N, CA and C of each residue as an Amber inpcrd file, in Angstrom:
protein
   561
  71.1210000  21.2030000 108.5890000  71.4950000  19.5160000 109.3700000
  70.3990000  18.5660000 109.4320000  69.3470000  19.5870000 109.9400000
  68.3620000  18.4720000 110.2580000  67.6910000  17.8110000 109.1360000
  67.9970000  18.1720000 107.8290000  67.4860000  17.2800000 106.8190000
  69.0090000  16.1100000 106.9970000  69.4330000  16.3710000 106.9900000
  71.0430000  15.5110000 107.2200000  70.5820000  14.3630000 108.7610000
  70.3980000  14.9220000 109.1960000  70.4190000  14.1510000 110.1880000
  69.1750000  13.3600000 109.8180000  68.1950000  13.5600000 109.5160000
  67.1780000  12.6610000 108.8940000  67.2350000  11.7680000 108.2340000
  68.4490000  11.7690000 107.1360000  68.7950000  11.1380000 106.1640000
  69.5980000   9.9280000 106.9210000  70.1930000   9.9300000 108.3150000
  70.6190000   9.0300000 108.7860000  69.6320000   8.0440000 108.5350000
  68.6260000   7.8270000 108.8810000  67.6790000   6.7550000 108.5350000
  67.2000000   5.9470000 107.4270000  67.7510000   6.8690000 106.1220000
  67.3490000   6.3910000 105.0350000  67.6460000   4.6160000 104.9650000
  66.7050000   4.4900000 104.3550000  66.9240000   2.6400000 104.1950000
  67.7010000   2.5760000 102.9510000  68.2830000   3.4230000 102.4870000
  69.2840000   3.4480000 101.2450000  70.5110000   3.5090000 101.9470000
  71.1270000   2.6680000 102.6810000  72.6450000   2.6250000 103.1580000
  73.5860000   3.5520000 103.1840000  73.6330000   3.3360000 101.5010000
  74.4250000   4.4880000 100.9370000  74.1310000   5.7930000 101.1780000
  72.7250000   6.1980000 101.0070000  72.8050000   7.7560000 101.0000000
  72.6870000   7.6320000 102.6800000  72.6530000   6.8760000 103.6870000
  72.4830000   7.5180000 105.2060000  74.3060000   7.6410000 105.4070000
  75.0450000   6.8370000 104.9810000  76.1570000   6.6640000 105.2340000
  76.7220000   8.0360000 104.5990000  76.3200000   8.6630000 103.3500000
  76.8840000  10.0710000 102.6970000  76.1270000  11.0830000 104.1670000
  75.2840000  10.8100000 104.4630000  74.8950000  11.6850000 105.3390000
  75.4920000  12.3230000 106.4740000  75.6980000  10.9790000 107.1930000
  76.7830000  10.7640000 108.5500000  78.5470000  11.5880000 107.7490000
  78.6870000  10.8460000 106.2800000  80.3320000  11.7350000 106.6140000
  80.2890000  13.2800000 106.4000000  79.1850000  13.7240000 105.8330000
  78.6350000  15.2120000 105.7290000  78.3910000  15.7550000 107.2800000
  78.0290000  15.1970000 107.8570000  77.7040000  15.5750000 109.3980000
  78.8350000  15.7200000 110.0860000  80.1140000  14.6260000 109.6770000
  80.8620000  14.3170000 110.4600000  81.9940000  15.7130000 109.7880000
  81.5640000  16.1710000 108.4410000  82.8760000  17.5090000 108.6300000
  81.9770000  18.8420000 108.7520000  80.9140000  18.4960000 109.0120000
  79.9430000  20.1780000 108.8620000  79.1910000  20.2360000 110.1280000
  79.2590000  18.9040000 110.9150000  77.9960000  18.7160000 111.6120000
  78.4820000  19.7290000 113.4440000  77.5870000  20.2280000 113.9580000
  77.7120000  20.3270000 115.8720000  77.9800000  18.9640000 116.4830000
  77.1570000  19.2830000 117.5820000  77.2380000  18.1010000 118.9120000
  75.8230000  17.6380000 118.6900000  74.8680000  18.2780000 118.0020000
  73.5600000  17.4160000 117.9380000  73.7470000  16.7800000 116.4650000
  74.6210000  17.2290000 115.6360000  74.7500000  15.8580000 114.7500000
  75.8670000  14.7470000 115.3400000  76.7540000  14.6990000 116.3820000
  77.4870000  13.8930000 116.9170000  76.5800000  13.0210000 117.4690000
  75.3110000  13.6800000 118.2840000  74.6700000  12.8530000 119.4100000
  73.7400000  11.7270000 118.2680000  73.3500000  12.7370000 117.0020000
  72.6090000  11.7800000 116.3080000  73.1520000  10.8020000 115.4790000
  74.6160000  10.7490000 115.1410000  75.4960000   9.7940000 114.6000000
  75.7080000   8.6540000 116.0780000  75.7770000   8.9500000 116.9710000
  76.3900000   7.7710000 118.1330000  74.7790000   7.2410000 118.2410000
  73.7000000   8.0140000 118.3900000  72.0490000   6.9320000 118.3210000
  72.2640000   6.1010000 117.0270000  72.5060000   6.5900000 115.9800000
  72.6130000   5.4500000 114.4800000  73.1630000   4.5910000 114.4150000
  74.4090000   4.4580000 115.4150000  75.4600000   3.5920000 115.6750000
  75.0700000   2.8010000 116.5780000  74.2430000   3.3190000 117.6920000
  73.4860000   1.7300000 118.7000000  72.5180000   1.6330000 118.0880000
  71.7980000   1.8070000 117.1130000  70.7110000   1.3210000 116.4530000
  70.9850000   0.2380000 115.6610000  71.9460000   0.8070000 114.6580000
  73.1750000  -0.1570000 114.1260000  72.9030000  -1.5420000 114.8570000
  73.9960000  -1.2170000 115.8270000  74.4110000  -2.5010000 116.7770000
  73.5950000  -3.4750000 117.1140000  72.0720000  -2.6020000 117.5300000
  70.7480000  -3.3290000 117.9650000  70.1380000  -4.5950000 117.0220000
  70.4020000  -3.7480000 115.5800000  69.7920000  -4.4700000 114.4380000
  70.3210000  -5.3480000 114.3590000  71.8840000  -5.4200000 113.9990000
  72.8370000  -6.2830000 113.2830000  73.7860000  -7.5730000 114.2840000
  73.3860000  -6.7870000 116.0680000  74.1250000  -7.9720000 116.7600000
  73.7570000  -9.2530000 116.4540000  72.8900000  -9.4630000 116.4900000
  72.5280000 -10.6650000 116.2500000  72.8210000 -11.7460000 114.5700000
  73.2840000 -10.9340000 113.8100000  73.9270000 -11.1920000 112.8950000
  75.3550000 -10.7840000 112.6630000  76.2210000 -10.9380000 113.5100000
  77.2910000 -10.3000000 113.6880000  78.6930000 -10.8460000 112.3770000
  78.3610000 -11.9020000 112.6250000  79.0130000 -13.2560000 111.8310000
  79.1380000 -12.8110000 110.0470000  77.6730000 -12.1560000 109.6960000
  77.3330000 -11.7910000 108.5360000  78.7110000 -10.2150000 107.8940000
  78.9380000  -9.6860000 109.3850000  79.6450000  -8.6110000 108.9760000
  81.4630000  -8.6310000 108.3620000  81.5500000  -9.8980000 107.7120000
  82.5330000  -9.8290000 107.8010000  83.0260000 -10.2990000 105.8730000
  83.7710000  -9.2290000 105.6950000  83.7750000  -9.2900000 103.8630000
  84.0240000 -10.9600000 103.5500000  82.9160000 -11.3490000 102.5420000
  83.6920000 -12.8370000 102.2130000  82.6130000 -13.1440000 100.9900000
  83.1780000 -14.0680000 100.0280000  82.2390000 -14.4690000  98.8470000
  80.7520000 -15.2780000  99.3960000  79.7960000 -14.5590000  98.7480000
  78.9120000 -14.8190000  98.8210000  77.5220000 -14.1960000  99.8970000
  78.5060000 -12.7280000 100.1200000  77.8470000 -12.4160000 101.7550000
  76.4150000 -11.8540000 100.7300000  75.3780000 -11.8030000 101.5220000
  74.1750000 -11.3890000 101.1550000  74.1070000  -9.7280000 101.0150000
  73.6880000  -9.3890000 100.0660000  73.3010000  -7.7770000  99.4960000
  73.5380000  -6.8530000 100.8130000  72.2790000  -7.3510000 101.4800000
  72.1280000  -6.1850000 102.9260000  73.4420000  -5.9560000 103.5190000
  74.0290000  -7.2410000 103.8610000  75.2950000  -7.4460000 104.8450000
  76.3020000  -6.5990000 104.1300000  76.5170000  -6.6970000 102.6060000
  77.4990000  -6.2850000 102.5850000  77.0730000  -4.6660000 102.1650000
  76.1130000  -3.9700000 102.3010000  75.7190000  -2.6230000 102.1450000
  75.7130000  -2.4820000 103.8770000  75.5670000  -3.1570000 104.6540000
  75.8800000  -2.8370000 106.2420000  77.1700000  -2.6690000 106.4870000
  78.0260000  -3.2710000 106.1340000  79.3990000  -3.4950000 106.2930000
  80.0030000  -1.7990000 105.7920000  79.5220000  -1.4840000 104.6670000
  80.0310000  -0.2420000 104.7670000  79.0350000   1.1520000 105.0910000
  78.2050000   0.5850000 105.7120000  77.2180000   1.6890000 106.2190000
  78.1710000   1.7280000 107.8170000  78.2060000   0.6420000 108.5000000
  79.2660000   0.4310000 109.9650000  80.2730000   1.3400000 109.3840000
  81.0320000   0.8800000 108.5400000  82.3820000   1.7970000 108.2940000
  82.5260000   3.2020000 108.3170000  81.5820000   3.9040000 107.4110000
  81.0650000   5.3000000 107.3900000  80.7200000   5.8380000 108.7570000
  79.8810000   5.3330000 109.3390000  79.2020000   5.7720000 110.9560000
  80.7840000   5.3720000 111.9230000  81.7030000   4.6990000 111.7230000
  82.8130000   4.7850000 112.5600000  83.6460000   6.0460000 112.1250000
  83.9380000   5.6440000 111.0940000  84.7800000   7.1230000 110.4360000
  84.1080000   8.2730000 110.9430000  82.7610000   8.4870000 110.8510000
  82.1320000   9.3600000 111.0440000  82.2850000   9.9810000 112.0980000
  82.3160000   8.9790000 113.6090000  82.3260000   9.6060000 114.7280000
  83.8720000   9.5560000 115.2940000  84.6910000   8.9160000 114.6950000
  86.4600000   8.8380000 115.0600000  87.2980000   9.6560000 114.3010000
  86.3420000  10.4640000 113.3000000  87.6850000  11.2620000 112.4870000
  86.5280000  12.6300000 112.0850000  85.6370000  12.9910000 112.7910000
  84.7990000  14.4910000 112.8950000  85.7850000  15.2900000 113.0020000
  85.2770000  16.4880000 112.0940000  86.4910000  18.2500000 112.4320000
  85.6820000  18.6800000 113.5340000  84.3290000  18.4360000 113.9240000
  83.7380000  19.0650000 115.1790000  83.6890000  18.5690000 116.7930000
  84.1860000  17.2010000 116.1700000  84.2440000  16.9210000 117.7950000
  85.5690000  16.2500000 117.9160000  85.8500000  15.8300000 119.2770000
  87.2480000  14.6950000 119.5910000  86.4830000  13.6140000 120.0910000
  86.4500000  12.3500000 119.8090000  86.3660000  11.1720000 120.9890000
  87.2630000  11.2230000 122.0710000  86.9180000  11.0290000 123.3020000
  87.4860000  10.8820000 124.6300000  88.2460000   9.3360000 124.3230000
  88.8160000   8.7020000 125.2230000  89.1910000   7.3400000 124.9940000
  88.0180000   6.3900000 125.6530000  86.9720000   6.7670000 126.5420000
  85.8880000   6.0380000 127.1470000  84.9280000   6.0700000 125.9360000
  85.0530000   7.0750000 125.0310000  84.1150000   6.7870000 123.9020000
  84.4380000   5.7740000 122.9870000  85.7400000   6.4070000 122.6240000
  86.6170000   5.3220000 121.5690000  86.1850000   3.8950000 121.7360000
  86.0760000   3.5900000 123.5940000  86.2000000   2.1530000 123.9420000
  84.5260000   1.7420000 123.9760000  83.5610000   2.6890000 123.6220000
  82.2980000   2.3990000 123.6060000  81.8490000   2.2980000 121.9230000
  82.6890000   2.7680000 121.3700000  82.2600000   2.7400000 120.1010000
  83.3290000   1.4660000 119.2070000  84.2200000   0.7360000 120.6060000
  84.5790000  -0.4840000 119.7330000  83.6710000  -1.4930000 120.5370000
  82.9770000  -1.6380000 121.3880000  81.7140000  -2.2270000 121.9200000
  80.6340000  -2.1950000 121.0260000  80.5200000  -1.2190000 120.5000000
  79.3950000  -0.9490000 118.9390000  79.6160000  -1.5250000 118.1800000
  81.0050000  -1.5580000 117.4830000  81.3340000  -1.9040000 115.9940000
  81.3550000  -3.1480000 116.1000000  80.8310000  -3.9970000 114.9780000
  80.4830000  -5.6830000 114.8490000  81.2350000  -6.0400000 113.8940000
  82.0300000  -7.2350000 113.9720000  82.4980000  -7.9070000 113.0320000
  83.7880000  -7.7220000 112.7710000  84.7770000  -7.9230000 111.9770000
  85.9590000  -7.5400000 111.4930000  86.0050000  -6.2670000 111.5690000
  85.1540000  -5.4790000 111.3970000  86.0190000  -3.6720000 111.8470000
  85.8520000  -3.5480000 113.2410000  85.6830000  -4.0440000 113.8630000
  85.8340000  -3.7550000 115.9080000  87.5410000  -3.8220000 115.8200000
  88.5900000  -4.3270000 115.4130000  89.6030000  -4.0910000 115.9200000
  90.0870000  -2.9270000 115.3060000  89.4880000  -2.4050000 113.8540000
  90.0900000  -1.1190000 113.4010000  89.9780000   0.0550000 114.5690000
  89.0080000  -0.0150000 114.9280000  88.6830000   1.0610000 116.3180000
  89.6930000   1.5370000 117.0000000  90.6810000   0.6370000 117.5720000
  91.3330000   0.6690000 118.7670000  92.7640000   1.4220000 118.2060000
  92.7070000   2.0270000 117.1300000  93.7380000   2.7070000 116.5090000
  93.6040000   4.5440000 116.7940000  92.3490000   4.7340000 117.6580000
  91.3020000   6.0350000 117.7880000  91.7140000   6.1440000 118.8980000
  92.2190000   5.5360000 119.7970000  92.5170000   5.8590000 121.1320000
  93.6970000   6.5170000 121.4030000  93.8790000   7.7800000 121.9180000
  95.2580000   8.7940000 121.8740000  95.7320000   8.8250000 123.5000000
  97.1070000   9.4990000 123.6050000  97.3140000   9.6190000 125.1300000
  98.4940000  10.9030000 124.6060000  98.6120000  11.0150000 125.6500000
  99.6080000  12.6670000 125.7280000 100.7630000  12.0290000 126.2390000
 101.7460000  12.5720000 125.2910000 102.0830000  13.5750000 124.3870000
 101.1860000  12.9800000 123.2080000 100.7660000  13.5600000 122.6020000
 100.4380000  13.3080000 121.0030000 101.3380000  13.8530000 120.1270000
 101.7920000  13.0170000 119.2640000 102.7400000  13.3230000 118.0630000
 102.0350000  13.7070000 116.8270000 102.5640000  15.3530000 116.7150000
 101.9250000  16.0150000 115.3530000 103.1090000  16.3160000 114.5920000
 102.7830000  16.3580000 113.3180000 103.9390000  16.4290000 112.3930000
 103.7190000  17.7940000 111.6990000 104.2390000  18.8650000 111.2990000
 103.9780000  19.8950000 110.4980000 104.6850000  20.0090000 109.4560000
 104.0790000  19.7150000 108.1090000 104.3340000  19.3380000 107.0600000
 104.1520000  20.2030000 106.0100000 105.5610000  20.6480000 105.5120000
 105.4290000  21.8930000 104.2680000 105.4210000  21.0730000 102.7620000
 104.8890000  21.3270000 101.8720000 105.0350000  20.7130000 100.6210000
 105.3810000  21.6770000  99.8290000 105.9840000  20.9440000  98.3870000
 106.8070000  22.0900000  97.8310000 106.0880000  23.6870000  97.1710000
 104.9110000  23.2500000  97.2270000 103.8300000  24.1110000  96.3170000
 103.3880000  25.3660000  97.6480000 103.7860000  24.8840000  98.8470000
 103.6450000  26.2350000  99.9130000 102.6590000  25.8600000 100.7160000
 101.7940000  24.3950000 100.3250000 100.7330000  24.4330000 101.1760000
 101.3270000  23.5190000 103.0570000 100.9440000  23.5200000 103.6350000
 101.0000000  23.0380000 104.3290000  99.8720000  21.9630000 105.4420000
 100.4840000  21.0770000 106.3310000  99.0890000  19.8700000 106.5530000
  99.6230000  19.7230000 108.2760000  98.7780000  19.6580000 109.1360000
  99.6140000  19.0240000 110.1170000  99.1140000  17.5180000 110.2430000
  99.4530000  16.2760000 110.6950000  99.1810000  15.2410000 110.7760000
  99.7980000  14.9720000 112.2060000  98.4530000  13.9110000 112.6500000
  98.7750000  13.5270000 113.8710000  97.1770000  13.8220000 115.0520000
  96.3890000  14.7610000 114.0810000  95.2490000  14.8150000 114.3540000
  93.8310000  13.5830000 113.7610000  92.6610000  13.8780000 114.0630000
  91.8480000  12.4950000 113.7690000  91.5760000  12.9250000 112.2810000
  91.9460000  14.2260000 111.9190000  92.0200000  14.7080000 110.5650000
  92.9030000  15.9010000 110.5050000  93.4580000  15.8370000 109.3590000
  94.9070000  16.3360000 108.9350000  94.4750000  18.1470000 108.6820000
  94.3440000  19.0670000 109.8850000  93.7090000  20.4530000 109.1120000
  94.7320000  20.8890000 108.3080000  94.5760000  22.0130000 107.1770000
  96.1030000  22.6130000 106.3180000  95.1120000  24.3040000 106.7790000
  94.5680000  24.6350000 107.0220000  94.3560000  25.9500000 107.4850000
  94.0770000  26.4790000 108.8570000  94.3670000  27.6600000 109.2210000
  94.7470000  27.6760000 110.2450000  93.2540000  27.8480000 111.3820000
  92.4170000  28.5970000 110.4230000  90.8840000  27.9380000 111.1600000
  90.6970000  26.6020000 112.0450000  90.7270000  25.7110000 111.1400000
  91.1440000  24.5430000 111.5300000  92.0460000  23.8670000 112.7130000
  92.7490000  24.3120000 112.3270000  94.0510000  23.9710000 113.2920000
  93.8480000  24.4720000 114.4710000  93.1770000  25.7370000 114.8510000
  92.4490000  26.0310000 116.2420000  91.6510000  25.1660000 116.6740000
  90.5340000  25.4180000 115.9050000  89.2520000  24.3200000 116.3480000
  89.6500000  22.8210000 116.4270000  90.4940000  22.6570000 115.7780000
  91.2930000  21.2490000 116.3510000  91.9950000  21.0880000 117.6230000
  92.6880000  21.9820000 117.7410000  93.6620000  21.8780000 119.1700000
  92.5350000  22.3400000 120.5370000  91.5470000  22.9780000 120.4050000
  90.7910000  23.7050000 121.5950000  90.0240000  22.4990000 121.6770000
  89.5640000  21.1420000 120.7060000  88.9880000  20.2480000 121.4330000
  89.4660000  19.2570000 122.3720000  91.1480000  19.6730000 122.2960000
  91.6780000  18.8070000 123.5630000  91.3900000  19.3550000 124.8510000
  91.4050000  18.2350000 125.5300000  91.1070000  18.8230000 127.0930000
  92.4660000  19.6610000 127.9860000  92.7320000  20.1320000 128.4090000
  93.6640000  21.2610000 129.1910000  94.1840000  20.0930000 129.8100000
  95.5810000  20.7050000 129.9540000  96.8190000  19.3990000 130.3110000
  97.0710000  18.4300000 129.0100000  96.6250000  18.6320000 127.8680000
  97.0000000  17.7510000 127.1510000  98.4620000  17.9730000 126.2900000
  99.5580000  17.2070000 126.2990000 100.7680000  17.7350000 125.8080000
 100.6040000  17.4680000 124.2480000 101.3100000  18.0900000 123.6860000
 101.9750000  17.7920000 122.0530000 103.1370000  17.8490000 121.8390000
 103.9690000  17.0370000 121.1600000 105.4380000  16.9850000 120.7130000
 105.2850000  17.2620000 119.1940000 105.5890000  18.4910000 118.4780000
 105.5380000  18.8590000 117.5190000 107.0110000  18.6960000 116.7020000
 106.6620000  17.6670000 115.3450000 107.6220000  17.7340000 114.5350000
 107.5310000  18.7360000 113.3930000 108.6140000  19.3890000 113.0230000
 108.0700000  20.1970000 112.0600000 109.3280000  19.5470000 110.8080000
 108.6010000  19.3850000 109.6560000 109.0190000  18.9090000 108.0900000
 109.0980000  19.8760000 107.1340000 110.1130000  20.7530000 106.7810000
 110.2710000  21.9910000 105.6000000 110.9090000  22.7950000 106.2050000
 110.6150000  23.7980000 105.6930000 111.5310000  25.4310000 105.9370000
 110.7560000  25.7020000 107.2470000 111.1080000  26.0580000 108.1560000
 111.1800000  26.4680000 109.7230000 110.7130000  27.8130000 109.5240000
 111.5730000  28.5930000 108.9890000 111.1780000  30.2800000 108.8860000
 109.4000000  30.2230000 107.8880000 109.4600000  29.2140000 106.9190000
 108.1280000  29.6310000 105.9290000 106.8700000  29.1200000 107.1110000
 107.3520000  27.8630000 108.3050000 106.1130000  27.9540000 108.6970000
 105.9270000  28.1540000 110.1680000 106.6450000  29.4090000 110.0350000
 106.7480000  30.1140000 111.2530000 105.3990000  30.6800000 111.8880000
 104.8160000  31.1100000 110.8880000 103.1330000  31.6590000 111.5200000
 102.4090000  30.7410000 111.8030000 102.4650000  29.3060000 111.1450000
 101.6090000  28.1640000 111.5600000 102.0880000  27.3490000 113.1460000
 103.2020000  27.9160000 113.1210000 103.6360000  27.6630000 114.6160000
 103.2950000  28.7340000 115.4570000 103.2550000  29.6860000 115.6530000
 103.0640000  31.1470000 116.3620000 101.5640000  30.5260000 116.7890000
 100.7060000  30.2640000 115.4420000  99.3230000  29.9280000 115.7760000
  99.0690000  28.7540000 116.8320000  99.8990000  27.6050000 116.6260000
  99.7110000  26.3650000 117.1110000  99.9430000  26.9520000 118.8850000
 101.1320000  27.3970000 118.9800000 101.5070000  27.9990000 120.7100000
 100.5370000  28.5660000 120.9040000 100.2550000  29.9310000 120.6760000
  99.0200000  30.9160000 120.7610000  97.7660000  30.0800000 121.2400000
  97.2570000  29.0500000 120.5240000  96.1450000  28.2220000 120.6770000
  96.2350000  27.6190000 122.0750000  97.4690000  26.7630000 122.0180000
  97.9270000  26.2910000 123.2130000  97.9850000  26.8990000 124.0680000
  98.1130000  27.4910000 124.2650000  98.3950000  28.4990000 125.2900000
  97.5290000  28.9470000 126.1000000  96.3160000  29.4390000 125.6090000
  94.9990000  29.7510000 125.7520000  94.1800000  29.0070000 126.1120000
  94.0800000  27.4460000 125.4890000  93.4640000  26.0420000 125.5490000
  94.3600000  25.2520000 127.4800000  95.5780000  25.8510000 127.4480000
  95.9510000  24.8680000 128.6760000  96.6670000  24.0290000 127.7460000
  97.0240000  23.9560000 127.0470000  97.7990000  22.6280000 126.1120000
  99.1000000  22.8830000 126.3510000 100.0070000  21.9740000 126.6800000
 101.6670000  22.1100000 125.9820000 102.1480000  21.8300000 124.7110000
 102.7470000  22.2130000 124.1760000 103.2750000  21.9220000 122.7430000
 104.6560000  22.0490000 123.2450000 105.7870000  21.0210000 122.7130000
 107.3510000  20.8070000 122.6110000 107.4910000  20.4790000 121.4170000
 108.0750000  21.4890000 120.9300000 109.0510000  21.3000000 119.8720000
 109.9850000  20.0410000 119.3790000 109.7710000  19.2690000 118.3770000
 110.7490000  17.8870000 118.5480000 112.2760000  18.5350000 117.8990000
 113.2010000  18.3940000 118.0900000 114.7210000  18.7810000 117.1990000
 115.3160000  17.3530000 116.4790000
């Protein structure tokens, strides 16, 4: 991970964005802290040129690359698999995000109850929508649930054959119980 963290500072912003996105998928608290620090430095670097961070014709190349890099940083923080942003952190991310992308950050605020959809596909695969990323295996599902603070409530909607999804629902209920979460199945 250390090499990926170092790549956040690559002058090639496309490589730096790839590093952030990889850290978001596989990184730990150390990776999260490094992405936050890179976001803060990006903000300081571009705050005086915020008007350049809106897509339009004739935009300088460095600004075009900066728009893509900022987008990658925001998604890496907000949709990570290894951590969940609190609403205060989402607010901080909003304040650090420059240009027209700032409004997009608002969507990452969450409140309890969180609406979840457990979806079964015709091929037998399943996915849970409503989290910051959509887990489709039991280990990822458990990890995602454990990120929420005790007392968080979820409203679960099941789309598909309930009997086939029963093992997934059991994992949701067991994990929620152990983590102090509440799950209500919507009918």
